[in-house]
Residue, then its C-alpha position, 0 to 999 in steps of 0.5 A: m153376693g152377685e151370684r145369688l142376686d142373679r139366682r134371685k131373679l132368675y127364680t123371680r122370673l121363672v114363677l112370674k113365668e109360670s105363675l102367667m102360664n097357668l092363669l094363661e089356661t083358663k083365660p085370655i092373656s087380654k083379661i089377666t092382670v099383673k096383680e093376679i099373676c102376682m098374688l099366684a107367684e107370691i111377688n108384690r107388683s113393684t119386684f114384676y114390674s123391676h122385670f116386666a113392663n106388664q103381662y104382655a111384655l112377659l107373654s113376650k119374654i116366655e114366647e120369646d124364650m121358647i121360640g130360641d129354644l126351639y131354634c137352638y134345637l132344630e139346628q143341630f139336627n141338619s138333616e131331611e125334612e121327615k127327620m126334621t120333623m120328628k125332632l120337631l114334634e119331639y121337642i114339642e112332645t118335651n114341651q106339650r104344656a107350654f106349646q098347648i098353652l101358647l098354642n090356644e086361643n088364650g094366647e092369641s096367636g103371638f106365638e104362632r106368629r112367631l112359630k110359622s115366621i121361625t119355621k119359614q126361614y128354616m125351610i127356607s134357608h134349608w130346604l128349599k135355597g136354590s129350589f124356587h123364586q124367591s115368591e115361589s119359595m116363600y108361599l110353598s113355606t106359608f103354606v105347608v109351616s101355616g099346615a103343618i100348624h094346625v095341624v100339631k094344633d090338633w094333635l094338642k088338642n087330641g092329646m097326642d093321641v098319634p105317637k110322634d114318630e106317626m104322626a110326623k110321618l103323616i106331616n110328612r106326608f101330607i107336605q109331600n103328598g097334598l091332595s094326592y095323599r087321600n088316594g093312595k094313602 
């Protein structure tokens, strides 16, 4: 009986998450109501409230799950920057719809902030450790990660028009060469 209940709870959370993601494709979280989520999910509101306090808590859980999955995925690959960029883009490609929704303006940038934070932490602990002073590492990681995330956002917005392996090379060249990239390609 307990296993069945767990399965029902998992299903309920899954349809609530999917319903919110569908709504976020067309409007911001601030314009989405619990009633709309429940209607789309075909779940009553009391069931919703037994799982989440409000639509923001549901969005936060979706973001938290994505960030956690991404971190676990990246931890499997303890390799150099170029391969890590490729692995990150593979993960984004696999979860394209979720990233497109969570990184658009309707997600209200909470996911982007979390993504920047985890990526900066990963970069500092795996690639910059001992290479720079702490403040330099922080600023360098902010610069690199912010630029890379905005490149990825544009890539997603453009329908991932460049193959992921080429995009990984491009991002890494931007990171390695900065503005001198324009002189030598």
